[in-house]
PDB file of N, CA, C and O in Angstrom:
ATOM      1  N   UNK A   1       5.749 -10.457   1.841  1.00  0.00           N
ATOM      2  CA  UNK A   1       5.858  -9.069   2.059  1.00  0.00           C
ATOM      3  C   UNK A   1       7.294  -8.707   2.035  1.00  0.00           C
ATOM      4  O   UNK A   1       8.132  -9.379   2.636  1.00  0.00           O
ATOM      5  N   UNK A   2       7.597  -7.604   1.313  1.00  0.00           N
ATOM      6  CA  UNK A   2       8.948  -7.150   1.165  1.00  0.00           C
ATOM      7  C   UNK A   2       9.111  -5.804   2.107  1.00  0.00           C
ATOM      8  O   UNK A   2       8.260  -4.916   2.149  1.00  0.00           O
ATOM      9  N   UNK A   3      10.199  -5.798   2.768  1.00  0.00           N
ATOM     10  CA  UNK A   3      10.497  -4.621   3.667  1.00  0.00           C
ATOM     11  C   UNK A   3      11.617  -3.839   3.170  1.00  0.00           C
ATOM     12  O   UNK A   3      12.510  -4.386   2.524  1.00  0.00           O
ATOM     13  N   UNK A   4      11.628  -2.540   3.441  1.00  0.00           N
ATOM     14  CA  UNK A   4      12.702  -1.661   2.945  1.00  0.00           C
ATOM     15  C   UNK A   4      12.717  -0.449   3.797  1.00  0.00           C
ATOM     16  O   UNK A   4      12.017  -0.388   4.807  1.00  0.00           O
ATOM     17  N   UNK A   5      13.516   0.549   3.410  1.00  0.00           N
ATOM     18  CA  UNK A   5      13.622   1.754   4.164  1.00  0.00           C
ATOM     19  C   UNK A   5      13.896   2.877   3.207  1.00  0.00           C
ATOM     20  O   UNK A   5      14.476   2.669   2.141  1.00  0.00           O
ATOM     21  N   UNK A   6      13.474   4.097   3.587  1.00  0.00           N
ATOM     22  CA  UNK A   6      13.744   5.339   2.812  1.00  0.00           C
ATOM     23  C   UNK A   6      13.894   6.438   3.885  1.00  0.00           C
ATOM     24  O   UNK A   6      13.221   6.405   4.916  1.00  0.00           O
ATOM     25  N   UNK A   7      14.713   7.331   3.645  1.00  0.00           N
ATOM     26  CA  UNK A   7      14.895   8.470   4.642  1.00  0.00           C
ATOM     27  C   UNK A   7      13.872   9.613   4.345  1.00  0.00           C
ATOM     28  O   UNK A   7      13.525   9.858   3.190  1.00  0.00           O
ATOM     29  N   UNK A   8      13.431  10.262   5.356  1.00  0.00           N
ATOM     30  CA  UNK A   8      12.462  11.407   5.249  1.00  0.00           C
ATOM     31  C   UNK A   8      12.946  12.489   6.130  1.00  0.00           C
ATOM     32  O   UNK A   8      13.985  12.406   6.784  1.00  0.00           O
ATOM     33  N   UNK A   9      12.149  13.511   6.124  1.00  0.00           N
ATOM     34  CA  UNK A   9      12.342  14.713   6.944  1.00  0.00           C
ATOM     35  C   UNK A   9      11.916  14.437   8.459  1.00  0.00           C
ATOM     36  O   UNK A   9      11.821  13.296   8.910  1.00  0.00           O
ATOM     37  N   UNK A  10      11.693  15.475   9.123  1.00  0.00           N
ATOM     38  CA  UNK A  10      11.311  15.418  10.601  1.00  0.00           C
ATOM     39  C   UNK A  10       9.968  14.805  10.789  1.00  0.00           C
ATOM     40  O   UNK A  10       9.079  14.909   9.943  1.00  0.00           O
ATOM     41  N   UNK A  11       9.838  14.175  11.894  1.00  0.00           N
ATOM     42  CA  UNK A  11       8.564  13.592  12.309  1.00  0.00           C
ATOM     43  C   UNK A  11       8.223  13.933  13.720  1.00  0.00           C
ATOM     44  O   UNK A  11       9.126  14.246  14.496  1.00  0.00           O
ATOM     45  N   UNK A  12       6.931  13.891  14.115  1.00  0.00           N
ATOM     46  CA  UNK A  12       6.559  14.140  15.487  1.00  0.00           C
ATOM     47  C   UNK A  12       6.727  12.887  16.264  1.00  0.00           C
ATOM     48  O   UNK A  12       6.616  12.949  17.488  1.00  0.00           O
ATOM     49  N   UNK A  13       6.976  11.790  15.700  1.00  0.00           N
ATOM     50  CA  UNK A  13       7.082  10.544  16.390  1.00  0.00           C
ATOM     51  C   UNK A  13       5.756   9.773  16.483  1.00  0.00           C
ATOM     52  O   UNK A  13       5.723   8.670  17.027  1.00  0.00           O
ATOM     53  N   UNK A  14       4.727  10.314  15.986  1.00  0.00           N
ATOM     54  CA  UNK A  14       3.396   9.645  16.008  1.00  0.00           C
ATOM     55  C   UNK A  14       3.265   8.693  14.808  1.00  0.00           C
ATOM     56  O   UNK A  14       3.819   8.901  13.728  1.00  0.00           O
ATOM     57  N   UNK A  15       2.480   7.618  15.085  1.00  0.00           N
ATOM     58  CA  UNK A  15       2.306   6.646  14.003  1.00  0.00           C
ATOM     59  C   UNK A  15       1.011   6.912  13.360  1.00  0.00           C
ATOM     60  O   UNK A  15      -0.034   6.789  13.999  1.00  0.00           O
ATOM     61  N   UNK A  16       1.029   7.274  12.117  1.00  0.00           N
ATOM     62  CA  UNK A  16      -0.154   7.575  11.281  1.00  0.00           C
ATOM     63  C   UNK A  16      -0.644   6.364  10.528  1.00  0.00           C
ATOM     64  O   UNK A  16       0.147   5.523  10.101  1.00  0.00           O
ATOM     65  N   UNK A  17      -1.966   6.275  10.363  1.00  0.00           N
ATOM     66  CA  UNK A  17      -2.525   5.207   9.615  1.00  0.00           C
ATOM     67  C   UNK A  17      -3.463   5.695   8.502  1.00  0.00           C
ATOM     68  O   UNK A  17      -4.298   6.559   8.770  1.00  0.00           O
ATOM     69  N   UNK A  18      -3.364   5.185   7.275  1.00  0.00           N
ATOM     70  CA  UNK A  18      -4.153   5.586   6.240  1.00  0.00           C
ATOM     71  C   UNK A  18      -4.740   4.384   5.518  1.00  0.00           C
ATOM     72  O   UNK A  18      -4.050   3.428   5.164  1.00  0.00           O
ATOM     73  N   UNK A  19      -6.016   4.480   5.323  1.00  0.00           N
ATOM     74  CA  UNK A  19      -6.592   3.343   4.579  1.00  0.00           C
ATOM     75  C   UNK A  19      -7.231   3.794   3.325  1.00  0.00           C
ATOM     76  O   UNK A  19      -8.334   4.338   3.391  1.00  0.00           O
ATOM     77  N   UNK A  20      -6.626   3.614   2.155  1.00  0.00           N
ATOM     78  CA  UNK A  20      -7.119   4.050   0.902  1.00  0.00           C
ATOM     79  C   UNK A  20      -8.422   3.460   0.457  1.00  0.00           C
ATOM     80  O   UNK A  20      -9.127   3.990  -0.402  1.00  0.00           O
ATOM     81  N   UNK A  21      -8.724   2.308   1.091  1.00  0.00           N
ATOM     82  CA  UNK A  21      -9.970   1.581   0.734  1.00  0.00           C
ATOM     83  C   UNK A  21     -11.134   2.508   0.975  1.00  0.00           C
ATOM     84  O   UNK A  21     -12.154   2.398   0.294  1.00  0.00           O
ATOM     85  N   UNK A  22     -11.020   3.397   1.899  1.00  0.00           N
ATOM     86  CA  UNK A  22     -12.206   4.239   2.323  1.00  0.00           C
ATOM     87  C   UNK A  22     -12.455   5.334   1.207  1.00  0.00           C
ATOM     88  O   UNK A  22     -13.531   5.927   1.132  1.00  0.00           O
ATOM     89  N   UNK A  23     -11.436   5.562   0.373  1.00  0.00           N
ATOM     90  CA  UNK A  23     -11.567   6.542  -0.718  1.00  0.00           C
ATOM     91  C   UNK A  23     -12.204   6.081  -1.930  1.00  0.00           C
ATOM     92  O   UNK A  23     -12.742   6.855  -2.722  1.00  0.00           O
ATOM     93  N   UNK A  24     -12.145   4.719  -2.098  1.00  0.00           N
ATOM     94  CA  UNK A  24     -12.576   4.108  -3.381  1.00  0.00           C
ATOM     95  C   UNK A  24     -13.661   3.053  -3.102  1.00  0.00           C
ATOM     96  O   UNK A  24     -13.595   2.300  -2.130  1.00  0.00           O
ATOM     97  N   UNK A  25     -14.681   3.034  -4.017  1.00  0.00           N
ATOM     98  CA  UNK A  25     -15.685   1.987  -3.796  1.00  0.00           C
ATOM     99  C   UNK A  25     -15.062   0.517  -3.783  1.00  0.00           C
ATOM    100  O   UNK A  25     -14.028   0.251  -4.396  1.00  0.00           O
ATOM    101  N   UNK A  26     -15.721  -0.339  -3.093  1.00  0.00           N
ATOM    102  CA  UNK A  26     -15.147  -1.713  -3.060  1.00  0.00           C
ATOM    103  C   UNK A  26     -15.611  -2.386  -4.418  1.00  0.00           C
ATOM    104  O   UNK A  26     -16.791  -2.493  -4.755  1.00  0.00           O
ATOM    105  N   UNK A  27     -14.509  -2.829  -5.159  1.00  0.00           N
ATOM    106  CA  UNK A  27     -14.664  -3.512  -6.389  1.00  0.00           C
ATOM    107  C   UNK A  27     -13.848  -4.685  -6.373  1.00  0.00           C
ATOM    108  O   UNK A  27     -12.810  -4.693  -5.711  1.00  0.00           O
ATOM    109  N   UNK A  28     -14.223  -5.695  -7.051  1.00  0.00           N
ATOM    110  CA  UNK A  28     -13.453  -6.955  -7.099  1.00  0.00           C
ATOM    111  C   UNK A  28     -12.433  -6.766  -8.118  1.00  0.00           C
ATOM    112  O   UNK A  28     -12.732  -6.467  -9.274  1.00  0.00           O
ATOM    113  N   UNK A  29     -11.113  -6.951  -7.680  1.00  0.00           N
ATOM    114  CA  UNK A  29      -9.979  -6.873  -8.534  1.00  0.00           C
ATOM    115  C   UNK A  29      -9.205  -8.117  -8.564  1.00  0.00           C
ATOM    116  O   UNK A  29      -9.276  -8.852  -7.579  1.00  0.00           O
ATOM    117  N   UNK A  30      -8.475  -8.450  -9.562  1.00  0.00           N
ATOM    118  CA  UNK A  30      -7.729  -9.693  -9.667  1.00  0.00           C
ATOM    119  C   UNK A  30      -6.366  -9.501  -8.962  1.00  0.00           C
ATOM    120  O   UNK A  30      -5.769 -10.466  -8.486  1.00  0.00           O
ATOM    121  N   UNK A  31      -5.905  -8.292  -8.905  1.00  0.00           N
ATOM    122  CA  UNK A  31      -4.553  -7.962  -8.211  1.00  0.00           C
ATOM    123  C   UNK A  31      -4.815  -6.887  -7.158  1.00  0.00           C
ATOM    124  O   UNK A  31      -5.577  -5.945  -7.378  1.00  0.00           O
ATOM    125  N   UNK A  32      -4.174  -7.054  -6.034  1.00  0.00           N
ATOM    126  CA  UNK A  32      -4.233  -6.049  -4.932  1.00  0.00           C
ATOM    127  C   UNK A  32      -2.825  -5.796  -4.445  1.00  0.00           C
ATOM    128  O   UNK A  32      -2.003  -6.711  -4.395  1.00  0.00           O
ATOM    129  N   UNK A  33      -2.540  -4.530  -4.079  1.00  0.00           N
ATOM    130  CA  UNK A  33      -1.200  -4.231  -3.456  1.00  0.00           C
ATOM    131  C   UNK A  33      -1.444  -3.637  -2.114  1.00  0.00           C
ATOM    132  O   UNK A  33      -2.368  -2.833  -1.988  1.00  0.00           O
ATOM    133  N   UNK A  34      -0.697  -3.961  -1.098  1.00  0.00           N
ATOM    134  CA  UNK A  34      -0.667  -3.377   0.155  1.00  0.00           C
ATOM    135  C   UNK A  34       0.594  -2.752   0.547  1.00  0.00           C
ATOM    136  O   UNK A  34       1.653  -3.349   0.354  1.00  0.00           O
ATOM    137  N   UNK A  35       0.557  -1.554   1.102  1.00  0.00           N
ATOM    138  CA  UNK A  35       1.710  -0.773   1.422  1.00  0.00           C
ATOM    139  C   UNK A  35       1.510  -0.264   2.834  1.00  0.00           C
ATOM    140  O   UNK A  35       0.544   0.445   3.115  1.00  0.00           O
ATOM    141  N   UNK A  36       2.433  -0.629   3.733  1.00  0.00           N
ATOM    142  CA  UNK A  36       2.436  -0.053   5.118  1.00  0.00           C
ATOM    143  C   UNK A  36       3.645   0.692   5.358  1.00  0.00           C
ATOM    144  O   UNK A  36       4.729   0.207   5.034  1.00  0.00           O
ATOM    145  N   UNK A  37       3.552   1.944   5.951  1.00  0.00           N
ATOM    146  CA  UNK A  37       4.650   2.812   6.289  1.00  0.00           C
ATOM    147  C   UNK A  37       4.803   2.894   7.720  1.00  0.00           C
ATOM    148  O   UNK A  37       3.799   3.079   8.408  1.00  0.00           O
ATOM    149  N   UNK A  38       5.995   2.772   8.278  1.00  0.00           N
ATOM    150  CA  UNK A  38       6.248   2.993   9.741  1.00  0.00           C
ATOM    151  C   UNK A  38       7.312   4.127   9.796  1.00  0.00           C
ATOM    152  O   UNK A  38       8.318   4.026   9.093  1.00  0.00           O
ATOM    153  N   UNK A  39       7.136   5.145  10.564  1.00  0.00           N
ATOM    154  CA  UNK A  39       7.992   6.168  10.805  1.00  0.00           C
ATOM    155  C   UNK A  39       8.791   6.015  12.039  1.00  0.00           C
ATOM    156  O   UNK A  39       8.211   5.995  13.125  1.00  0.00           O
ATOM    157  N   UNK A  40      10.142   5.900  11.957  1.00  0.00           N
ATOM    158  CA  UNK A  40      11.045   5.557  13.016  1.00  0.00           C
ATOM    159  C   UNK A  40      11.913   6.816  13.208  1.00  0.00           C
ATOM    160  O   UNK A  40      12.416   7.380  12.237  1.00  0.00           O
ATOM    161  N   UNK A  41      12.080   7.243  14.451  1.00  0.00           N
ATOM    162  CA  UNK A  41      12.997   8.337  14.787  1.00  0.00           C
ATOM    163  C   UNK A  41      14.429   8.091  14.394  1.00  0.00           C
ATOM    164  O   UNK A  41      14.959   7.021  14.694  1.00  0.00           O
ATOM    165  N   UNK A  42      15.090   9.035  13.732  1.00  0.00           N
ATOM    166  CA  UNK A  42      16.456   8.977  13.345  1.00  0.00           C
ATOM    167  C   UNK A  42      17.227  10.274  13.703  1.00  0.00           C
ATOM    168  O   UNK A  42      16.623  11.224  14.203  1.00  0.00           O
ATOM    169  N   UNK A  43      18.512  10.318  13.459  1.00  0.00           N
ATOM    170  CA  UNK A  43      19.367  11.419  13.828  1.00  0.00           C
ATOM    171  C   UNK A  43      18.729  12.846  13.497  1.00  0.00           C
ATOM    172  O   UNK A  43      18.534  13.673  14.387  1.00  0.00           O
ATOM    173  N   UNK A  44      18.443  13.058  12.264  1.00  0.00           N
ATOM    174  CA  UNK A  44      18.053  14.424  11.915  1.00  0.00           C
ATOM    175  C   UNK A  44      16.572  14.455  11.437  1.00  0.00           C
ATOM    176  O   UNK A  44      16.198  15.340  10.669  1.00  0.00           O
ATOM    177  N   UNK A  45      15.754  13.518  11.878  1.00  0.00           N
ATOM    178  CA  UNK A  45      14.412  13.467  11.413  1.00  0.00           C
ATOM    179  C   UNK A  45      13.788  12.107  11.682  1.00  0.00           C
ATOM    180  O   UNK A  45      13.649  11.711  12.839  1.00  0.00           O
ATOM    181  N   UNK A  46      13.407  11.379  10.620  1.00  0.00           N
ATOM    182  CA  UNK A  46      12.846  10.119  10.764  1.00  0.00           C
ATOM    183  C   UNK A  46      13.220   9.195   9.575  1.00  0.00           C
ATOM    184  O   UNK A  46      13.648   9.675   8.525  1.00  0.00           O
ATOM    185  N   UNK A  47      13.059   7.902   9.750  1.00  0.00           N
ATOM    186  CA  UNK A  47      13.247   6.982   8.651  1.00  0.00           C
ATOM    187  C   UNK A  47      12.014   6.302   8.370  1.00  0.00           C
ATOM    188  O   UNK A  47      11.313   5.898   9.298  1.00  0.00           O
ATOM    189  N   UNK A  48      11.674   6.134   7.111  1.00  0.00           N
ATOM    190  CA  UNK A  48      10.371   5.572   6.809  1.00  0.00           C
ATOM    191  C   UNK A  48      10.709   4.132   6.356  1.00  0.00           C
ATOM    192  O   UNK A  48      11.442   3.885   5.398  1.00  0.00           O
ATOM    193  N   UNK A  49      10.128   3.241   7.104  1.00  0.00           N
ATOM    194  CA  UNK A  49      10.218   1.796   6.860  1.00  0.00           C
ATOM    195  C   UNK A  49       8.987   1.272   6.141  1.00  0.00           C
ATOM    196  O   UNK A  49       7.879   1.493   6.631  1.00  0.00           O
ATOM    197  N   UNK A  50       9.114   0.579   4.988  1.00  0.00           N
ATOM    198  CA  UNK A  50       7.953   0.119   4.372  1.00  0.00           C
ATOM    199  C   UNK A  50       7.763  -1.374   4.267  1.00  0.00           C
ATOM    200  O   UNK A  50       8.748  -2.111   4.297  1.00  0.00           O
ATOM    201  N   UNK A  51       6.619  -1.823   4.153  1.00  0.00           N
ATOM    202  CA  UNK A  51       6.234  -3.242   3.911  1.00  0.00           C
ATOM    203  C   UNK A  51       5.341  -3.134   2.700  1.00  0.00           C
ATOM    204  O   UNK A  51       4.460  -2.277   2.642  1.00  0.00           O
ATOM    205  N   UNK A  52       5.574  -4.039   1.688  1.00  0.00           N
ATOM    206  CA  UNK A  52       4.871  -3.998   0.461  1.00  0.00           C
ATOM    207  C   UNK A  52       4.597  -5.287  -0.082  1.00  0.00           C
ATOM    208  O   UNK A  52       5.497  -6.126  -0.053  1.00  0.00           O
ATOM    209  N   UNK A  53       3.376  -5.599  -0.622  1.00  0.00           N
ATOM    210  CA  UNK A  53       3.120  -6.884  -1.235  1.00  0.00           C
ATOM    211  C   UNK A  53       2.052  -6.756  -2.303  1.00  0.00           C
ATOM    212  O   UNK A  53       1.133  -5.945  -2.182  1.00  0.00           O
ATOM    213  N   UNK A  54       2.174  -7.549  -3.338  1.00  0.00           N
ATOM    214  CA  UNK A  54       1.107  -7.666  -4.352  1.00  0.00           C
ATOM    215  C   UNK A  54       0.546  -9.017  -4.256  1.00  0.00           C
ATOM    216  O   UNK A  54       1.305  -9.977  -4.124  1.00  0.00           O
ATOM    217  N   UNK A  55      -0.748  -9.168  -4.314  1.00  0.00           N
ATOM    218  CA  UNK A  55      -1.403 -10.511  -4.202  1.00  0.00           C
ATOM    219  C   UNK A  55      -2.328 -10.539  -5.396  1.00  0.00           C
ATOM    220  O   UNK A  55      -2.826  -9.529  -5.893  1.00  0.00           O
ATOM    221  N   UNK A  56      -2.522 -11.800  -5.825  1.00  0.00           N
ATOM    222  CA  UNK A  56      -3.468 -12.021  -6.971  1.00  0.00           C
ATOM    223  C   UNK A  56      -4.465 -13.069  -6.669  1.00  0.00           C
ATOM    224  O   UNK A  56      -4.245 -13.915  -5.802  1.00  0.00           O
ATOM    225  N   UNK A  57      -5.537 -13.038  -7.350  1.00  0.00           N
ATOM    226  CA  UNK A  57      -6.563 -14.031  -7.214  1.00  0.00           C
ATOM    227  C   UNK A  57      -6.606 -14.964  -8.407  1.00  0.00           C
ATOM    228  O   UNK A  57      -6.212 -14.552  -9.497  1.00  0.00           O
ATOM    229  N   UNK A  58      -7.065 -16.205  -8.261  1.00  0.00           N
ATOM    230  CA  UNK A  58      -7.261 -17.034  -9.317  1.00  0.00           C
ATOM    231  C   UNK A  58      -5.940 -17.363 -10.035  1.00  0.00           C
ATOM    232  O   UNK A  58      -4.929 -17.679  -9.408  1.00  0.00           O
ATOM    233  N   UNK A  59      -5.990 -17.280 -11.334  1.00  0.00           N
ATOM    234  CA  UNK A  59      -4.853 -17.510 -12.206  1.00  0.00           C
ATOM    235  C   UNK A  59      -3.661 -16.524 -11.945  1.00  0.00           C
ATOM    236  O   UNK A  59      -2.505 -16.856 -12.207  1.00  0.00           O
ATOM    237  N   UNK A  60      -3.957 -15.391 -11.460  1.00  0.00           N
ATOM    238  CA  UNK A  60      -2.856 -14.357 -11.131  1.00  0.00           C
ATOM    239  C   UNK A  60      -2.262 -14.594  -9.848  1.00  0.00           C
ATOM    240  O   UNK A  60      -1.272 -13.917  -9.571  1.00  0.00           O
ATOM    241  N   UNK A  61      -2.723 -15.512  -8.933  1.00  0.00           N
ATOM    242  CA  UNK A  61      -2.066 -15.727  -7.641  1.00  0.00           C
ATOM    243  C   UNK A  61      -0.607 -15.960  -7.719  1.00  0.00           C
ATOM    244  O   UNK A  61       0.127 -15.338  -6.951  1.00  0.00           O
ATOM    245  N   UNK A  62      -0.100 -16.830  -8.606  1.00  0.00           N
ATOM    246  CA  UNK A  62       1.365 -17.134  -8.706  1.00  0.00           C
ATOM    247  C   UNK A  62       2.135 -15.918  -9.068  1.00  0.00           C
ATOM    248  O   UNK A  62       3.341 -15.928  -8.819  1.00  0.00           O
ATOM    249  N   UNK A  63       1.602 -14.868  -9.623  1.00  0.00           N
ATOM    250  CA  UNK A  63       2.280 -13.623 -10.067  1.00  0.00           C
ATOM    251  C   UNK A  63       2.645 -12.636  -8.993  1.00  0.00           C
ATOM    252  O   UNK A  63       3.450 -11.726  -9.192  1.00  0.00           O
ATOM    253  N   UNK A  64       2.015 -12.847  -7.821  1.00  0.00           N
ATOM    254  CA  UNK A  64       2.129 -11.921  -6.747  1.00  0.00           C
ATOM    255  C   UNK A  64       3.521 -11.624  -6.224  1.00  0.00           C
ATOM    256  O   UNK A  64       3.927 -10.468  -6.109  1.00  0.00           O
ATOM    257  N   UNK A  65       4.253 -12.700  -5.905  1.00  0.00           N
ATOM    258  CA  UNK A  65       5.616 -12.570  -5.376  1.00  0.00           C
ATOM    259  C   UNK A  65       6.535 -11.866  -6.495  1.00  0.00           C
ATOM    260  O   UNK A  65       7.344 -11.005  -6.149  1.00  0.00           O
ATOM    261  N   UNK A  66       6.408 -12.213  -7.721  1.00  0.00           N
ATOM    262  CA  UNK A  66       7.278 -11.670  -8.723  1.00  0.00           C
ATOM    263  C   UNK A  66       6.887 -10.113  -9.037  1.00  0.00           C
ATOM    264  O   UNK A  66       7.742  -9.284  -9.347  1.00  0.00           O
ATOM    265  N   UNK A  67       5.592  -9.836  -8.930  1.00  0.00           N
ATOM    266  CA  UNK A  67       5.183  -8.427  -9.081  1.00  0.00           C
ATOM    267  C   UNK A  67       5.577  -7.581  -7.961  1.00  0.00           C
ATOM    268  O   UNK A  67       5.868  -6.397  -8.129  1.00  0.00           O
ATOM    269  N   UNK A  68       5.597  -8.196  -6.741  1.00  0.00           N
ATOM    270  CA  UNK A  68       6.101  -7.493  -5.516  1.00  0.00           C
ATOM    271  C   UNK A  68       7.565  -7.150  -5.746  1.00  0.00           C
ATOM    272  O   UNK A  68       7.945  -5.989  -5.590  1.00  0.00           O
ATOM    273  N   UNK A  69       8.371  -8.082  -6.097  1.00  0.00           N
ATOM    274  CA  UNK A  69       9.780  -7.813  -6.290  1.00  0.00           C
ATOM    275  C   UNK A  69      10.027  -6.725  -7.381  1.00  0.00           C
ATOM    276  O   UNK A  69      10.895  -5.865  -7.232  1.00  0.00           O
ATOM    277  N   UNK A  70       9.211  -6.801  -8.508  1.00  0.00           N
ATOM    278  CA  UNK A  70       9.457  -5.906  -9.607  1.00  0.00           C
ATOM    279  C   UNK A  70       9.039  -4.444  -9.228  1.00  0.00           C
ATOM    280  O   UNK A  70       9.571  -3.475  -9.771  1.00  0.00           O
ATOM    281  N   UNK A  71       8.005  -4.319  -8.217  1.00  0.00           N
ATOM    282  CA  UNK A  71       7.480  -3.046  -7.891  1.00  0.00           C
ATOM    283  C   UNK A  71       8.266  -2.330  -6.750  1.00  0.00           C
ATOM    284  O   UNK A  71       8.053  -1.138  -6.530  1.00  0.00           O
ATOM    285  N   UNK A  72       9.131  -3.008  -6.053  1.00  0.00           N
ATOM    286  CA  UNK A  72       9.779  -2.435  -4.914  1.00  0.00           C
ATOM    287  C   UNK A  72      10.742  -1.232  -5.356  1.00  0.00           C
ATOM    288  O   UNK A  72      10.771  -0.241  -4.627  1.00  0.00           O
ATOM    289  N   UNK A  73      11.472  -1.264  -6.429  1.00  0.00           N
ATOM    290  CA  UNK A  73      12.284  -0.064  -6.831  1.00  0.00           C
ATOM    291  C   UNK A  73      11.376   1.168  -7.095  1.00  0.00           C
ATOM    292  O   UNK A  73      11.771   2.299  -6.811  1.00  0.00           O
ATOM    293  N   UNK A  74      10.171   0.943  -7.634  1.00  0.00           N
ATOM    294  CA  UNK A  74       9.257   2.088  -7.858  1.00  0.00           C
ATOM    295  C   UNK A  74       8.766   2.690  -6.584  1.00  0.00           C
ATOM    296  O   UNK A  74       8.693   3.907  -6.415  1.00  0.00           O
ATOM    297  N   UNK A  75       8.395   1.698  -5.595  1.00  0.00           N
ATOM    298  CA  UNK A  75       7.990   2.119  -4.262  1.00  0.00           C
ATOM    299  C   UNK A  75       9.103   2.942  -3.613  1.00  0.00           C
ATOM    300  O   UNK A  75       8.828   4.016  -3.078  1.00  0.00           O
ATOM    301  N   UNK A  76      10.340   2.473  -3.646  1.00  0.00           N
ATOM    302  CA  UNK A  76      11.478   3.163  -3.000  1.00  0.00           C
ATOM    303  C   UNK A  76      11.667   4.640  -3.625  1.00  0.00           C
ATOM    304  O   UNK A  76      11.857   5.643  -2.936  1.00  0.00           O
ATOM    305  N   UNK A  77      11.589   4.625  -4.997  1.00  0.00           N
ATOM    306  CA  UNK A  77      11.722   5.879  -5.708  1.00  0.00           C
ATOM    307  C   UNK A  77      10.634   6.888  -5.315  1.00  0.00           C
ATOM    308  O   UNK A  77      10.905   8.080  -5.171  1.00  0.00           O
ATOM    309  N   UNK A  78       9.357   6.376  -5.140  1.00  0.00           N
ATOM    310  CA  UNK A  78       8.306   7.349  -4.735  1.00  0.00           C
ATOM    311  C   UNK A  78       8.488   7.773  -3.397  1.00  0.00           C
ATOM    312  O   UNK A  78       8.173   8.934  -3.135  1.00  0.00           O
ATOM    313  N   UNK A  79       8.987   6.969  -2.403  1.00  0.00           N
ATOM    314  CA  UNK A  79       9.239   7.379  -1.080  1.00  0.00           C
ATOM    315  C   UNK A  79      10.368   8.327  -0.977  1.00  0.00           C
ATOM    316  O   UNK A  79      10.372   9.187  -0.096  1.00  0.00           O
ATOM    317  N   UNK A  80      11.383   8.203  -1.887  1.00  0.00           N
ATOM    318  CA  UNK A  80      12.470   9.187  -1.889  1.00  0.00           C
ATOM    319  C   UNK A  80      12.068  10.496  -2.425  1.00  0.00           C
ATOM    320  O   UNK A  80      12.519  11.549  -1.975  1.00  0.00           O
ATOM    321  N   UNK A  81      11.182  10.426  -3.430  1.00  0.00           N
ATOM    322  CA  UNK A  81      10.628  11.682  -4.038  1.00  0.00           C
ATOM    323  C   UNK A  81       9.762  12.348  -2.939  1.00  0.00           C
ATOM    324  O   UNK A  81       9.832  13.571  -2.819  1.00  0.00           O
ATOM    325  N   UNK A  82       9.022  11.691  -2.200  1.00  0.00           N
ATOM    326  CA  UNK A  82       8.170  12.266  -1.146  1.00  0.00           C
ATOM    327  C   UNK A  82       8.993  12.817   0.033  1.00  0.00           C
ATOM    328  O   UNK A  82       8.626  13.807   0.666  1.00  0.00           O
ATOM    329  N   UNK A  83      10.136  12.123   0.304  1.00  0.00           N
ATOM    330  CA  UNK A  83      11.083  12.660   1.327  1.00  0.00           C
ATOM    331  C   UNK A  83      11.768  13.973   0.852  1.00  0.00           C
ATOM    332  O   UNK A  83      12.014  14.884   1.642  1.00  0.00           O
ATOM    333  N   UNK A  84      12.051  14.028  -0.402  1.00  0.00           N
ATOM    334  CA  UNK A  84      12.747  15.253  -0.929  1.00  0.00           C
ATOM    335  C   UNK A  84      11.761  16.449  -0.882  1.00  0.00           C
ATOM    336  O   UNK A  84      12.125  17.578  -0.555  1.00  0.00           O
ATOM    337  N   UNK A  85      10.506  16.134  -1.225  1.00  0.00           N
ATOM    338  CA  UNK A  85       9.463  17.133  -1.178  1.00  0.00           C
ATOM    339  C   UNK A  85       9.129  17.725   0.305  1.00  0.00           C
ATOM    340  O   UNK A  85       8.916  18.914   0.539  1.00  0.00           O
ATOM    341  N   UNK A  86       9.124  16.755   1.182  1.00  0.00           N
ATOM    342  CA  UNK A  86       8.784  17.119   2.595  1.00  0.00           C
ATOM    343  C   UNK A  86       9.999  17.624   3.425  1.00  0.00           C
ATOM    344  O   UNK A  86       9.814  18.354   4.399  1.00  0.00           O
ATOM    345  N   UNK A  87      11.194  17.250   3.050  1.00  0.00           N
ATOM    346  CA  UNK A  87      12.289  17.667   3.872  1.00  0.00           C
ATOM    347  C   UNK A  87      12.530  19.176   3.757  1.00  0.00           C
ATOM    348  O   UNK A  87      12.262  19.788   2.723  1.00  0.00           O
ATOM    349  N   UNK A  88      13.045  19.760   4.854  1.00  0.00           N
ATOM    350  CA  UNK A  88      13.257  21.165   4.904  1.00  0.00           C
ATOM    351  C   UNK A  88      14.323  21.614   3.803  1.00  0.00           C
ATOM    352  O   UNK A  88      15.378  20.993   3.682  1.00  0.00           O
ATOM    353  N   UNK A  89      14.037  22.625   3.073  1.00  0.00           N
ATOM    354  CA  UNK A  89      14.982  23.066   2.113  1.00  0.00           C
ATOM    355  C   UNK A  89      16.060  23.944   2.719  1.00  0.00           C
ATOM    356  O   UNK A  89      15.742  24.791   3.554  1.00  0.00           O
ATOM    357  N   UNK A  90      17.293  23.788   2.348  1.00  0.00           N
ATOM    358  CA  UNK A  90      18.388  24.555   2.911  1.00  0.00           C
ATOM    359  C   UNK A  90      18.587  25.791   2.098  1.00  0.00           C
ATOM    360  O   UNK A  90      19.471  26.593   2.400  1.00  0.00           O
TER     361      UNK A  90
END
């Protein structure tokens, strides 16, 4: 699991939980990705701390850690983009 942080706008301080598996039918996949977001109070709003991991089955199992490290910059960029969209505009 890789941990990181990204800044975001204001938060009510509540911890939200979202499970995307409820939106999609259960299908067997060789690769899975898990992303957990935690919202922590900060000076002018909140900080979003993330945990991210890619796991593989069978022959793809050894690729999980490498794919996790390769995907972290994209996850950070997506969280920054979301923070920019959600933060109050001056």
